[in-house]
N, C-alpha and C positions, 0 to 999 in steps of 0.2 A: 258517131259510131263509124268504124271502117266499113266501106261499102261491101266488103266480103263477109262481114259478120252477119249472122242471122238475127233478125229482130224477133225475139221470142216474147215480146211483151204480152202477146195474146195467149201465150202458152205457159204462164207461170204456175198453173195448177199442176203441171207435170212434176212428179217428185224428183226426177233427175235434174230438172232445171233449178229447183231449190238447192239441191246439193252443189251444183256447179256455181250458183250465185254466191255461195259462201266460200268458194275456193278460187281466189282471184288469178291464179296462174293457169286456169283452164278457160277455154273459150271454144265454141263451135263456129266454124266458118262454112259458108254455103258450099264451097268447092271441096274442102278437105276434111270436113267433119271435126271431131273433137281434137283440139290441140292442147298440149301441155308445154308450158314455157315456150310457146311459139312453134313447136314442132308437131306436125300432124301424127297422131298415134297410128293412123292407117299406114303411113309410110314406114314406121318402125316395124309393124306387123309384116309388111310386104318384104322387108329386107331380112328380118331376123326370125320371122315365124312367130308362132304362139305355142304355149304361154310364154310371156316375157315380162320380167320385172323392169319397170322404168322409173328412174329417179330424176329429180330436178335439183341441180346444184344451186340455182338462184333461190328456190324455196328454202333450201337448207340454210344457206347463208343468211337469208333474211330472218329466219326463225332464231338462229343463234344471236344475231345482232339485236333482235327484239328482246331476247332474254337478258342480254347484257345491259341494254338501255333501261329496261324496267327496274333492274336492281340499282343502276346508277342514279336513276331518278329518285329512288328511295334512300340514296346516300349510303348504300352498302355495296361491297364488291366481293361476293363469294367466288372462290375459285371454282370454275366449271369443270367437272370431271364426268364426261359423257359415259353413260352406261353402255359398254360395248356389246352386251348381250342383245341389245335391240337391233343392231345391224352392224356387222363386223367387217363389211367389205373395205378393202384398203382405200378405195377411192373416197368412200364416205368418211373414214377416219382421217384421211389426209385433208379433206376440206375442213373438217372441224378443227384439226390441229392448226391449220393456217389461220382460222378464225379466232384462235386463242383458247381453245378447249383442250383439256387433258383427258384422261381416261379413267373410268372405273372398271376394273377387270375382276373376273371371278375364277380364272383358270390359267394354267400355263399357256394354253392355246390363245386365249384372249390377250394375255400379256404379250406374247410373241407377235401377234397381229398388230397390236398398238405400237410396239417397238418398230416393226417393219414399216409402219406408216409414218415413222419419224417422231412419235411421241416419246419424250424422255421419261425414264423411269421415275424421276423426281416429280413429274406431273401426273403420276398415276396413284390411285387408291386401289388397294387390293382387298376386295370384299369376298364374301362367300362362306358358307357354313362348313365346308368340307375341304379345306386347303390341305394338300398333301405336303409331307416334309420336303420332298424334292422341289415342289413348286415354291414353298416358302424360302428355301435356300437360294433358288435362282433369283427371286425378287430381292432378297437381302443383298446378294452379291452385286446386283444391278444398281442398288441404291434407291429402292422403292420409296415413294413419297410418304406413304402411310399404309399401315395395315389396319383394316377395320376388324377387330377381334371379336369373335362370336361366343367365346366360352373361356373359362379358366383353363381348361385342358389345352386349348389352342394357344393361349398366352404362354403356358409352360413350354410348348413346342417351339414357339418363336424365340423365347428367351434362350433355350438351349442351343438352337441353331445359330443365333446371332452371336452369343458369347463364344461359341466354338470358333467363330470367324473373326473374333475381336472387333465386332461391329456393334453399334448401338442404333436401333431402328425406332422410328416414331410409330406409336400405336394409338388408336382411338378405340374405346370399348363401344361396341354396338349395343345400345340399350333397347330392350323390348318394353315400351311404355304401357303395354296392355291397353292399346287404343284400337278399336275396330274401325277399319277403313278399307276401301277398295271396291271396285265395281263387281267383283265376283269372289266367292269363297276361296278360289284357288290363287287369287292374286292379292289376298290380304296377308300381311306379314308381321304386323305389330301387336297381335293378341297374345295373351298369356300362353295359349296352347300351340302357337306356331313354332316352327323349328328354329327360327332365326333369333339371334340376339341373346342378351343376358338379362335375366329378370331384374326389374327396376330395383327391388329391395336388396339385390346383391351387388349392384353396380358400384356404389361408393366403396364398399369393403374391398372389392377386387381392384379398384383403381388405386387405393392406398397400397395394396399388396404389390401392384405392378411397379410402383415407385422404387421398390427395393430389389427388383429383379435385375440380374445382370443382362446386359444387351438390350434393355428396354428403356425407351423414353416415352412415358405416357404424355399425350398432348391434349386429350379431350375425349369427347363422346360423339357417337354417331347414332342415327336412327333412320329407319325406313319403314313406314307403316303400311305400305301397300301401293297399288297402282290403280289408274283410272279413278282418281279422286277429284271431285269437282268443287267441294266445299273446303274453305280454309279452316273451318272449325276443328276438325281432327288434327290438322297440322299444329294449330295454335295450342291445343290441349297437350300434344306430345312435346312440343318445344318448351311449353311452360313448365312441365314436369322436369325436363332435363336442365333447363336454366336454373331452377330452384336447387337441383342437385349440384350444379356447378358453383352456385353461390355458397352453398353449405361447405363444400370442400375448400374453396378459396378462403372462406372465413376462418377455417381451422389451420390454414397455412399449407394446404395441399394445392399446388398451382394447377389450374386447368385453363388452357389458353385457346382451345379449339372446339368448334361444334360443326359436325357434318350433318346437314339438314336432310340428306337423302334426296329422293325424287318422288315420282308418282303422280305428277300433274296429268289430269285427264284431258283427252281430246275427244271432240264429238265425231262419232262415225256416221252420224246422220246430219241433218241441217240445223242442229241445236247450237247453243251457245257454248263457247269454249271455257277453259279454266280461267278464273279471274286473276291473271298474273299481277296486274298492278296492286290489287287488294292483298294478294299474297306477299308481295315484296314489302308493302307498307306494314303488314302484320309482323313480318320478321323484324323489321326496323323497330317496331313497337315492343316486341318481346325482348329483343336484345337490349334496348334502351341505351344507356351510356356505358355498357360493358365493352371492354376491348377484347373481342374474340375473333380468331381467324375462322372465317366461315367457308364451308365447302358445300357444293350442291351437285347432285348426280342425276341430271335429266337424261332420259333415253327416248321413250316413245314420243314425248311432246316435241322433241326436235325432229325426229326422222319419219314418224308415221305419215304426216301430211305431205312429205317430200317424195313419196313413192306410191306406185300403183302396180297392179298386176293386170296385164293386157291378155285377154283370152278371146277365144272364138267359139261360137255356137257350133257344135258338131251335128246335132239333130234336135228336133223338137218332138215331143211325145204327148199325146192327149189321152186322157182317160175320163171316166165319169167323175172322178174325185178331183183331178187337177190337170193343169197344163204344165208340162215340164220343158224347161230349156236346159239342155245338157251341154256343158262347156268342156273344152279340152284341158281346163285347169281343174284340179280337185284338191282334196284334203292333203295329198302328198305335197302340193305346192303351198297352199295356204291352210295351215292346220287350225288356226284360231277358232273358226266356227264350230268344228267338230270337238275341239278340246274344251272350249269355254262357253259354247253357245253364242259366240261373238257374231256381230253383224257388221258388214262393210257396205257402204253405199255402192251400188252398181248402176252404171250409166251406159247408154248406147253410144257408140263412136260415130255412127253414120248420121249426117245432118238431117236427112229426110226422116229417118227413124225417130230422131229426137223431137219431131213435131207430131208424131202419131199419138193416138189415144193410149192411155195407161190401162193395162189389164193385168190381173193377178197371174203370176207365174212362179212355179217352184224352180229355183235355180239350183242345179245340182252338178256334181262332177262325174267323171268316168270311173272312179275307183269302186271296186266291188265291196263296198261297205255301206250299210244303210245310213251311217252318220256322215257320209260324203255329200253334204248339202250345204249351200250357202244361206238358204232361207227362202221365204216367200216375199216376192217383190212385185210392185206395180211397175211393169215395163211395157214398152211397145211389143207387139208380136214380132219376134226376131226370127228370121229365116235361117236355116243352116248356112254357115259362112259369115254371119254377122259378127262384128267385133263388139266387145264390151270392155269397159275399164272398171276394175274393182279398186275402189279408192282407199286412200289412207293405209296402204299396205307396206309402207316403208319400214315399219318396226315389227319384229317377230313374224315376218313373212318368209323371206328367203332364208333367214337364219334357222328357222324351224322346219324347212322343207326337207323332203326325203325322197327315196326312190321306191317306195312301196308300190306293188303291182308292176314292177319293172318299168317305171316311168322315169326317164332321165330328168335331171335337174334342169330347170329353165334357164334361158339366157338372161343376162342383165345388161341394161343400157343406162347410161348417164347422159342427161341433156345439160349442156352448159353453153350459154350464150347462143341459144337457138341452133345448136349443133348437137347431134346425137353421137355418142361414142359407145361402142361395144366394150363393156368392162368385164364380162365373163361370158365365154363361149357356151353355147348349149351343150350339155353333156351328150355324148353319143351313146347308142345302145351298147356298144362293146365296152364302153367305160364302166358299165354297170358291174361287170365282173373283173375289172382290172385289179390286180393284186390278189385275187383268189388263187388258192393252191389246192389242186386235187392230188392227194397222195397216190403213188403208184402201188398197186396191190401185188 
């Protein structure tokens, strides 16, 4: 062990130590406190202030490489189309592009961001239940790799827009397999009553119909049953239903060549065990068997969530008969997931001395004037005003969902690469909050 690293062998009962032990890119040092990819978080707070989003390029690269390796070990090679909605920063998109990933986009804005990061349209899948005609037209003209079609009505729109441009575009029908999965009701997407996809019993007929539409080249089916899934069983059930559909169509002479497997792999926000990726890859290999299918996969959270954190500072502490409160300068305007889903993120102290202190219950809350602005009840050391904390696994659906509610500017963003930190988005100024607003003259 490096002589600057803290020997915490006697402190393993602390919940924050267990969190860090499962995240190898973090370490406390006696002099500099908690470091992420070799960079002290306190130094980032000193130069950029708080709250600040911090991302790790090495963590991101390694997760992408692990994903590719697990599939290669199972002797399958799905095209990776990163779900841009998880984190759309150009720096993140560029790193993933260099690593061999394309993009799964759901809007004109996401398409434009992915293109600005150098991802070719042919390496993009266009998903989403509410594609506008102008968005579809832009993607057609750019040469989009695939539309994931959500309805017969959308299929007719794409056909009309493509044939008017003398184009033929590849489409996959998104099938709703009526499989319940996902860590929360609001992130389950494959049940019969969800807004996404085409009902399973309608998929074969619509696929046959698509074969005869002008401007359309049907290539297969796609599915996405939810997010934060840890069991491979619901995936296997969904894929099994769709593969049987593919077999039936191929047997009658209707060619189906592709299967988009979607995403939804869970990540542990605590010190638990992660998604069984090798078992998942082996399951896909088993379900596909000897069929020749072009596979696609759309990971988002699994890739980027562990590669990011939200660095925040305690502004004050407040004690009552009911609870001890630690009030942060980051709130639901920065990280919405706890208020939106009841989600929890691991929270750890940055200071090395604080990391050895006893654990005591604390209500961690933000500064926003809403009762739902709370991160949860945590066992933490007693943190004095000014103390820094890291909110872990915030690389997905963090900065993307942040807003300026209560007049709070958007936080800065920093990328660590090869033990150097780079400012990748400046902190929004207060005057930026009303930039672009127009007051009519009376």
